[in-house]
N, CA, C and O of each residue as an XYZ file, in Angstrom:
608
protein
N       0.865     -1.177      0.000
C       0.000      0.000      0.000
C       0.903      1.228      0.000
O       1.817      1.340      0.817
N       0.638      2.136     -0.915
C       1.417      3.378     -0.937
C       0.462      4.564     -0.912
O      -0.653      4.493     -1.430
N       0.913      5.646     -0.306
C       0.099      6.857     -0.232
C       0.529      7.810     -1.336
O       1.720      8.044     -1.545
N      -0.462      8.360     -2.040
C      -0.208      9.296     -3.137
C      -0.880     10.618     -2.801
O      -2.066     10.647     -2.472
N      -0.128     11.716     -2.883
C      -0.672     13.075     -2.750
C      -1.095     13.540     -4.125
O      -0.283     13.548     -5.050
N      -2.343     13.927     -4.279
C      -2.843     14.421     -5.559
C      -3.440     15.804     -5.311
O      -4.502     15.938     -4.702
N      -2.741     16.826     -5.792
C      -3.197     18.195     -5.553
C      -4.068     18.713     -6.686
O      -4.731     19.739     -6.539
N      -4.073     18.011     -7.818
C      -4.915     18.386     -8.950
C      -6.309     17.801     -8.731
O      -6.545     17.088     -7.756
N      -7.224     18.108     -9.639
C      -8.594     17.601     -9.547
C      -8.607     16.078     -9.575
O      -8.139     15.470    -10.537
N      -9.141     15.458     -8.521
C      -9.346     14.015     -8.506
C     -10.383     13.680     -7.455
O     -10.169     13.874     -6.259
N     -11.500     13.177     -7.923
C     -12.563     12.727     -7.041
C     -12.986     11.345     -7.537
O     -13.701     11.246     -8.534
N     -12.558     10.277     -6.860
C     -12.891      8.934     -7.333
C     -14.399      8.707     -7.491
O     -14.823      8.033     -8.430
N     -15.206      9.258     -6.590
C     -16.658      9.084     -6.695
C     -17.187      9.703     -7.983
O     -17.987      9.087     -8.689
N     -16.744     10.912     -8.288
C     -17.211     11.589     -9.505
C     -16.723     10.859    -10.754
O     -17.458     10.744    -11.735
N     -15.482     10.367    -10.720
C     -14.956      9.622    -11.866
C     -15.717      8.310    -12.059
O     -16.050      7.939    -13.184
N     -15.989      7.614    -10.957
C     -16.682      6.322    -11.026
C     -18.096      6.464    -11.563
O     -18.580      5.584    -12.275
N     -18.757      7.553    -11.233
C     -20.152      7.742    -11.643
C     -20.291      8.574    -12.914
O     -21.402      8.951    -13.288
N     -19.177      8.864    -13.578
C     -19.217      9.723    -14.766
C     -19.740      9.016    -16.010
O     -20.031      9.670    -17.012
N     -19.862      7.705    -15.964
C     -20.352      6.962    -17.118
C     -19.266      6.536    -18.081
O     -19.569      6.002    -19.147
N     -17.992      6.762    -17.730
C     -16.925      6.364    -18.639
C     -16.274      5.043    -18.246
O     -15.500      4.491    -19.028
N     -16.565      4.526    -17.065
C     -15.967      3.261    -16.624
C     -17.031      2.403    -15.949
O     -17.953      2.916    -15.314
N     -16.890      1.106    -16.096
C     -17.912      0.207    -15.574
C     -17.328     -0.927    -14.726
O     -18.068     -1.810    -14.293
N     -16.013     -0.917    -14.481
C     -15.392     -1.981    -13.703
C     -15.018     -1.536    -12.297
O     -14.440     -2.316    -11.541
N     -15.331     -0.317    -11.935
C     -15.047      0.159    -10.590
C     -16.148     -0.316     -9.655
O     -17.330     -0.220     -9.985
N     -15.767     -0.826     -8.494
C     -16.742     -1.214     -7.475
C     -16.303     -0.608     -6.144
O     -15.135     -0.696     -5.763
N     -17.248      0.002     -5.447
C     -16.961      0.651     -4.171
C     -17.516     -0.200     -3.038
O     -18.657     -0.658     -3.103
N     -16.706     -0.415     -1.992
C     -17.194     -1.173     -0.852
C     -17.663     -0.220      0.253
O     -17.610      0.999      0.090
N     -18.118     -0.777      1.365
C     -18.672      0.028      2.454
C     -17.660      0.948      3.116
O     -18.044      1.924      3.760
N     -16.373      0.653      2.970
C     -15.349      1.506      3.584
C     -14.972      2.695      2.706
O     -14.179      3.543      3.114
N     -15.547      2.760      1.485
C     -15.205      3.848      0.561
C     -14.032      3.505     -0.345
O     -13.548      4.361     -1.084
N     -13.570      2.250     -0.292
C     -12.461      1.802     -1.119
C     -12.991      1.307     -2.460
O     -13.962      0.554     -2.526
N     -12.328      1.750     -3.524
C     -12.702      1.296     -4.861
C     -11.812      0.138     -5.284
O     -10.604      0.145     -5.046
N     -12.429     -0.858     -5.915
C     -11.721     -1.945     -6.582
C     -11.767     -1.599     -8.063
O     -12.844     -1.443     -8.640
N     -10.584     -1.480     -8.680
C     -10.492     -1.063    -10.075
C      -9.675     -2.104    -10.831
O      -8.596     -2.506    -10.394
N     -10.205     -2.529    -11.965
C      -9.490     -3.463    -12.830
C      -9.231     -2.753    -14.147
O     -10.139     -2.189    -14.758
N      -7.979     -2.791    -14.571
C      -7.573     -2.188    -15.854
C      -6.658     -3.187    -16.545
O      -5.565     -3.488    -16.063
N      -7.121     -3.694    -17.677
C      -6.409     -4.747    -18.410
C      -6.178     -5.919    -17.452
O      -7.141     -6.498    -16.950
N      -4.938     -6.271    -17.196
C      -4.603     -7.382    -16.286
C      -4.259     -6.875    -14.881
O      -3.829     -7.654    -14.030
N      -4.444     -5.585    -14.637
C      -4.019     -4.976    -13.375
C      -5.202     -4.778    -12.431
O      -6.330     -4.525    -12.856
N      -4.912     -4.898    -11.162
C      -5.910     -4.765    -10.105
C      -5.432     -3.699     -9.126
O      -4.251     -3.654     -8.782
N      -6.353     -2.836     -8.674
C      -6.003     -1.782     -7.728
C      -7.133     -1.571     -6.742
O      -8.311     -1.631     -7.096
N      -6.760     -1.326     -5.520
C      -7.700     -0.811     -4.528
C      -7.209      0.599     -4.213
O      -6.027      0.816     -3.947
N      -8.138      1.549     -4.248
C      -7.793      2.935     -3.942
C      -8.767      3.444     -2.886
O      -9.986      3.330     -3.017
N      -8.181      4.011     -1.835
C      -8.992      4.484     -0.713
C      -8.597      5.921     -0.386
O      -7.419      6.210     -0.178
N      -9.581      6.823     -0.339
C      -9.272      8.198      0.085
C      -8.860      8.210      1.558
O      -9.504      7.576      2.395
N      -7.791      8.931      1.864
C      -7.341      9.054      3.247
C      -7.725     10.418      3.799
O      -8.133     10.534      4.954
N      -7.596     11.435      2.984
C      -8.100     12.781      3.275
C      -8.345     13.438      1.920
O      -8.330     12.757      0.895
N      -8.568     14.731      1.898
C      -8.964     15.406      0.658
C      -8.000     15.162     -0.504
O      -8.443     14.969     -1.635
N      -6.697     15.167     -0.247
C      -5.714     15.048     -1.319
C      -4.804     13.830     -1.215
O      -3.864     13.707     -2.000
N      -5.051     12.936     -0.280
C      -4.190     11.772     -0.092
C      -5.004     10.505     -0.301
O      -6.115     10.364      0.209
N      -4.420      9.583     -1.066
C      -5.098      8.338     -1.407
C      -4.150      7.176     -1.191
O      -2.956      7.273     -1.473
N      -4.693      6.073     -0.685
C      -3.922      4.849     -0.524
C      -4.137      3.995     -1.768
O      -5.272      3.670     -2.119
N      -3.048      3.635     -2.430
C      -3.069      2.781     -3.615
C      -2.463      1.435     -3.249
O      -1.381      1.388     -2.664
N      -3.136      0.344     -3.580
C      -2.647     -0.998     -3.251
C      -1.754     -1.544     -4.360
O      -2.014     -2.614     -4.910
N      -0.710     -0.804     -4.678
C       0.196     -1.252     -5.738
C       1.613     -0.835     -5.384
O       1.841     -0.030     -4.481
N       2.549     -1.399     -6.113
C       3.945     -1.006     -5.929
C       4.173      0.338     -6.614
O       3.365      0.778     -7.432
N       5.270      0.974     -6.273
C       5.630      2.238     -6.913
C       5.844      2.040     -8.411
O       5.481      2.900     -9.213
N       6.430      0.910     -8.785
C       6.654      0.608    -10.195
C       5.327      0.420    -10.934
O       5.167      0.930    -12.043
N       4.378     -0.300    -10.341
C       3.070     -0.502    -10.967
C       2.317      0.828    -11.080
O       1.629      1.072    -12.071
N       2.449      1.681    -10.065
C       1.828      3.004    -10.131
C       2.397      3.795    -11.320
O       1.650      4.352    -12.124
N       3.726      3.830    -11.411
C       4.388      4.569    -12.491
C       4.049      4.001    -13.866
O       3.782      4.759    -14.798
N       4.058      2.673    -14.003
C       3.893      2.037    -15.310
C       2.440      1.862    -15.747
O       2.169      1.699    -16.937
N       1.511      1.895    -14.805
C       0.112      1.633    -15.160
C      -0.835      2.725    -14.692
O      -1.504      3.363    -15.505
N      -0.895      2.939    -13.390
C      -1.973      3.746    -12.812
C      -1.811      5.237    -13.031
O      -2.814      5.936    -13.175
N      -0.598      5.752    -13.061
C      -0.373      7.183    -13.309
C      -0.980      7.579    -14.651
O      -1.670      8.594    -14.751
N      -0.721      6.776    -15.681
C      -1.285      7.063    -17.007
C      -2.781      6.792    -17.042
O      -3.534      7.567    -17.633
N      -3.221      5.709    -16.421
C      -4.645      5.363    -16.435
C      -5.492      6.524    -15.911
O      -6.527      6.842    -16.497
N      -5.068      7.159    -14.817
C      -5.795      8.281    -14.226
C      -5.442      9.622    -14.864
O      -5.978     10.652    -14.457
N      -4.556      9.629    -15.851
C      -4.149     10.842    -16.556
C      -3.561     11.884    -15.604
O      -3.811     13.081    -15.746
N      -2.772     11.408    -14.626
C      -2.188     12.317    -13.644
C      -1.074     13.190    -14.220
O      -0.615     14.115    -13.549
N      -0.634     12.917    -15.437
C       0.372     13.767    -16.070
C      -0.210     15.074    -16.614
O       0.531     15.989    -16.973
N      -1.535     15.152    -16.671
C      -2.211     16.352    -17.184
C      -2.712     17.195    -16.015
O      -3.288     16.665    -15.065
N      -2.496     18.491    -16.086
C      -2.914     19.416    -15.030
C      -4.307     19.958    -15.353
O      -4.443     20.950    -16.069
N      -5.336     19.305    -14.822
C      -6.713     19.689    -15.116
C      -7.053     21.053    -14.521
O      -7.811     21.817    -15.119
N      -6.505     21.360    -13.364
C      -6.764     22.657    -12.741
C      -6.271     23.788    -13.650
O      -6.962     24.791    -13.827
N      -5.086     23.624    -14.218
C      -4.524     24.620    -15.118
C      -5.429     24.812    -16.339
O      -5.689     25.942    -16.752
N      -5.902     23.717    -16.905
C      -6.803     23.792    -18.064
C      -8.070     24.550    -17.697
O      -8.517     25.426    -18.438
N      -8.642     24.209    -16.551
C      -9.876     24.859    -16.107
C      -9.671     26.356    -15.891
O     -10.535     27.162    -16.238
N      -8.537     26.724    -15.322
C      -8.273     28.131    -15.033
C      -8.022     28.947    -16.294
O      -8.153     30.170    -16.269
N      -7.661     28.291    -17.402
C      -7.428     29.001    -18.660
C      -8.720     29.469    -19.313
O      -8.702     30.363    -20.160
N      -9.840     28.871    -18.925
C     -11.130     29.249    -19.496
C     -11.680     30.415    -18.685
O     -11.973     30.272    -17.498
N     -11.816     31.549    -19.323
C     -12.328     32.730    -18.631
C     -13.842     32.781    -18.660
O     -14.458     32.535    -19.697
N     -14.443     33.099    -17.526
C     -15.909     33.176    -17.447
C     -16.445     34.217    -18.418
O     -17.517     34.031    -18.995
N     -15.714     35.309    -18.604
C     -16.161     36.349    -19.527
C     -16.088     35.863    -20.970
O     -16.938     36.210    -21.790
N     -15.057     35.047    -21.282
C     -14.876     34.548    -22.654
C     -15.902     33.475    -23.006
O     -16.456     33.482    -24.105
N     -16.159     32.555    -22.079
C     -17.061     31.435    -22.369
C     -17.727     30.963    -21.079
O     -17.259     30.013    -20.451
N     -18.813     31.620    -20.683
C     -19.472     31.248    -19.423
C     -20.015     29.810    -19.436
O     -20.020     29.144    -18.400
N     -20.467     29.334    -20.592
C     -20.990     27.962    -20.677
C     -19.882     26.947    -20.391
O     -20.083     26.016    -19.611
N     -18.708     27.121    -21.021
C     -17.583     26.211    -20.814
C     -17.059     26.314    -19.384
O     -16.660     25.309    -18.794
N     -17.059     27.512    -18.831
C     -16.645     27.690    -17.442
C     -17.550     26.899    -16.508
O     -17.070     26.218    -15.602
N     -18.855     26.986    -16.724
C     -19.802     26.220    -15.905
C     -19.614     24.720    -16.089
O     -19.695     23.961    -15.123
N     -19.363     24.286    -17.326
C     -19.140     22.862    -17.595
C     -17.875     22.363    -16.886
O     -17.862     21.268    -16.324
N     -16.818     23.172    -16.918
C     -15.571     22.808    -16.236
C     -15.794     22.687    -14.734
O     -15.280     21.765    -14.101
N     -16.549     23.603    -14.168
C     -16.832     23.564    -12.737
C     -17.688     22.342    -12.389
O     -17.466     21.692    -11.368
N     -18.658     22.040    -13.239
C     -19.526     20.886    -13.013
C     -18.728     19.573    -13.047
O     -18.997     18.662    -12.265
N     -17.748     19.480    -13.956
C     -16.960     18.255    -14.111
C     -15.728     18.187    -13.225
O     -14.935     17.253    -13.340
N     -15.560     19.154    -12.351
C     -14.385     19.213    -11.475
C     -14.254     17.907    -10.684
O     -15.212     17.447    -10.062
N     -13.068     17.327    -10.716
C     -12.791     16.096     -9.983
C     -12.825     14.861    -10.856
O     -12.280     13.822    -10.484
N     -13.465     14.962    -12.026
C     -13.534     13.809    -12.930
C     -12.255     13.771    -13.764
O     -11.884     14.763    -14.392
N     -11.593     12.634    -13.765
C     -10.423     12.425    -14.611
C     -10.867     11.748    -15.904
O     -11.824     10.974    -15.900
N     -10.189     12.031    -16.998
C     -10.436     11.323    -18.250
C      -9.555     10.078    -18.196
O      -8.336     10.160    -18.347
N     -10.177      8.944    -17.982
C      -9.454      7.698    -17.773
C      -8.884      7.176    -19.090
O      -9.559      7.184    -20.120
N      -7.652      6.730    -19.041
C      -6.960      6.181    -20.207
C      -7.193      4.668    -20.213
O      -6.332      3.880    -19.823
N      -8.383      4.299    -20.668
C      -8.789      2.905    -20.639
C      -8.356      2.171    -21.901
O      -7.961      2.786    -22.891
N      -8.438      0.864    -21.848
C      -8.127      0.022    -22.980
C      -9.168      0.268    -24.087
O     -10.365      0.152    -23.820
N      -8.752      0.602    -25.314
C      -9.716      0.893    -26.385
C     -10.676     -0.269    -26.673
O     -11.859     -0.036    -26.922
N     -10.195     -1.495    -26.643
C     -11.066     -2.653    -26.895
C     -12.157     -2.735    -25.824
O     -13.331     -2.923    -26.145
N     -11.774     -2.596    -24.570
C     -12.754     -2.639    -23.488
C     -13.757     -1.486    -23.616
O     -14.952     -1.677    -23.396
N     -13.274     -0.299    -23.971
C     -14.175      0.843    -24.145
C     -15.176      0.598    -25.267
O     -16.359      0.907    -25.123
N     -14.708      0.041    -26.389
C     -15.592     -0.222    -27.522
C     -16.689     -1.225    -27.131
O     -17.870     -0.984    -27.384
N     -16.304     -2.324    -26.526
C     -17.287     -3.351    -26.158
C     -18.237     -2.808    -25.094
O     -19.439     -3.065    -25.157
N     -17.716     -2.061    -24.116
C     -18.576     -1.468    -23.081
C     -19.564     -0.483    -23.688
O     -20.716     -0.412    -23.261
N     -19.116      0.276    -24.684
C     -20.006      1.222    -25.353
C     -21.128      0.474    -26.079
O     -22.291      0.872    -26.010
N     -20.776     -0.601    -26.766
C     -21.799     -1.389    -27.465
C     -22.798     -1.962    -26.459
O     -24.007     -1.918    -26.689
N     -22.299     -2.496    -25.353
C     -23.176     -3.039    -24.308
C     -24.080     -1.950    -23.738
O     -25.219     -2.223    -23.358
N     -23.581     -0.729    -23.677
C     -24.298      0.353    -22.998
C     -25.553      0.835    -23.717
O     -26.371      1.538    -23.123
N     -25.714      0.477    -24.958
C     -26.860      0.976    -25.714
C     -28.166      0.562    -25.042
O     -28.405     -0.619    -24.791
N     -28.995      1.544    -24.759
C     -30.314      1.335    -24.142
C     -30.255      0.689    -22.764
O     -31.158     -0.063    -22.396
N     -29.211      0.971    -22.002
C     -29.108      0.456    -20.636
C     -28.721      1.599    -19.704
O     -28.143      2.594    -20.140
N     -29.042      1.450    -18.416
C     -28.570      2.411    -17.433
C     -27.227      1.921    -16.879
O     -26.821      0.790    -17.148
N     -26.543      2.764    -16.111
C     -25.192      2.441    -15.652
C     -25.141      1.150    -14.822
O     -24.251      0.336    -15.070
N     -26.042      0.908    -13.845
C     -25.975     -0.370    -13.113
C     -26.125     -1.589    -14.042
O     -25.451     -2.599    -13.840
N     -26.993     -1.506    -15.047
C     -27.167     -2.621    -15.983
C     -25.921     -2.822    -16.845
O     -25.560     -3.957    -17.155
N     -25.267     -1.735    -17.233
C     -24.036     -1.831    -18.018
C     -22.961     -2.503    -17.177
O     -22.279     -3.412    -17.649
N     -22.806     -2.053    -15.918
C     -21.797     -2.650    -15.031
C     -22.021     -4.153    -14.890
O     -21.072     -4.934    -14.973
N     -23.251     -4.553    -14.682
C     -23.578     -5.975    -14.526
C     -23.252     -6.738    -15.811
O     -22.667     -7.819    -15.746
N     -23.615     -6.204    -16.967
C     -23.341     -6.861    -18.249
C     -21.844     -7.011    -18.487
O     -21.389     -8.065    -18.933
N     -21.076     -5.964    -18.194
C     -19.623     -6.023    -18.389
C     -19.015     -7.064    -17.453
O     -18.145     -7.828    -17.871
N     -19.455     -7.109    -16.194
C     -18.935     -8.109    -15.250
C     -19.264     -9.525    -15.716
O     -18.416    -10.414    -15.641
N     -20.484     -9.741    -16.196
C     -20.865    -11.073    -16.688
C     -20.026    -11.473    -17.900
O     -19.631    -12.632    -18.022
N     -19.751    -10.522    -18.800
C     -18.891    -10.796    -19.943
C     -17.496    -11.200    -19.483
O     -16.920    -12.155    -20.003
N     -16.954    -10.475    -18.509
C     -15.612    -10.787    -17.993
C     -15.579    -12.173    -17.350
O     -14.626    -12.926    -17.547
N     -16.608    -12.509    -16.587
C     -16.666    -13.827    -15.954
C     -16.797    -14.939    -16.993
O     -16.247    -16.027    -16.818
N     -17.521    -14.664    -18.069
C     -17.740    -15.684    -19.087
C     -16.533    -15.874    -20.013
O     -16.254    -16.995    -20.438
N     -15.813    -14.786    -20.329
C     -14.774    -14.883    -21.353
C     -13.422    -14.321    -20.940
O     -12.461    -14.430    -21.702
N     -13.317    -13.716    -19.745
C     -12.051    -13.135    -19.306
C     -11.191    -14.140    -18.570
O     -11.669    -15.187    -18.133
N      -9.939    -13.815    -18.441
C      -8.994    -14.674    -17.730
C      -9.096    -14.417    -16.233
O      -9.039    -13.269    -15.791
N      -9.247    -15.480    -15.456
C      -9.336    -15.329    -14.006
C      -7.957    -15.025    -13.445
O      -6.962    -15.643    -13.822
N      -7.921    -14.065    -12.538
C      -6.672    -13.640    -11.900
C      -6.860    -13.703    -10.395
O      -7.987    -13.628     -9.905
N      -5.772    -13.839     -9.662
C      -5.811    -13.899     -8.199
C      -5.078    -12.691     -7.637
O      -4.108    -12.207     -8.219
N      -5.563    -12.212     -6.488
C      -4.855    -11.161     -5.758
C      -5.111    -11.364     -4.276
O      -5.734    -12.349     -3.881
N      -4.638    -10.445     -3.460
C      -4.751    -10.597     -2.009
C      -6.186    -10.624     -1.513
O      -6.453    -11.146     -0.430
N      -7.108    -10.078     -2.278
C      -8.506    -10.031     -1.857
C      -9.364    -11.125     -2.473
O     -10.583    -11.113     -2.302
N      -8.764    -12.063     -3.178
C      -9.525    -13.118     -3.831
C      -9.230    -13.154     -5.314
O      -8.085    -12.981     -5.730
N     -10.252    -13.378     -6.109
C     -10.034    -13.457     -7.544
C     -10.915    -12.453     -8.276
O     -11.906    -11.957     -7.740
N     -10.533    -12.170     -9.499
C     -11.295    -11.291    -10.383
C     -11.049    -11.749    -11.804
O     -10.180    -12.586    -12.047
N     -11.799    -11.213    -12.739
C     -11.660    -11.569    -14.143
C     -11.225    -10.345    -14.937
O     -11.811     -9.269    -14.818
N     -10.186    -10.530    -15.751
C      -9.739     -9.458    -16.634
C     -10.728     -9.337    -17.790
O     -11.457    -10.282    -18.091
N     -10.749     -8.183    -18.428
C     -11.613     -8.008    -19.592
C     -11.080     -8.908    -20.693
O      -9.866     -8.978    -20.883
N     -11.961     -9.610    -21.438
C     -11.467    -10.493    -22.515
C     -10.675     -9.700    -23.537
O     -11.012     -8.559    -23.853
N      -9.622    -10.313    -24.048
C      -8.800     -9.641    -25.060
C      -9.425     -9.845    -26.433
O     -10.222    -10.759    -26.646
N      -9.047     -8.979    -27.345
C      -9.621     -9.034    -28.699
C      -9.140    -10.247    -29.464
O      -9.527    -10.444    -30.616
């Protein structure tokens, strides 16, 4: 478990409910279980800007830093939009504050998008999980087992 300080916009709840990911699951303690390709992560907020990541420093650098797009300064982008220049975009930026644009696997995104047609988010999550259980590779970790998204 490693602690990460994130001073830029990051709200796991807002990202999880944004409709762009369907493999995140939150438990009663507020910890998210996240699966990306063959990687597994538990992330738990510790305070406003500190998060516990259940991965090695190398796995964080090689996988999770890019997945969460932490190399991009969202606050800087938001501050560049002037309310006088574009009040609509300013309001949209404020509304989306905390949501990261996740760098997900394109194959998984395509299949999840196809599944999502005419479904609500809980139904999409259930369908994606059933697909992973039916056709994904089973993996083991400290918390039990999970299924990776099937490869193309």
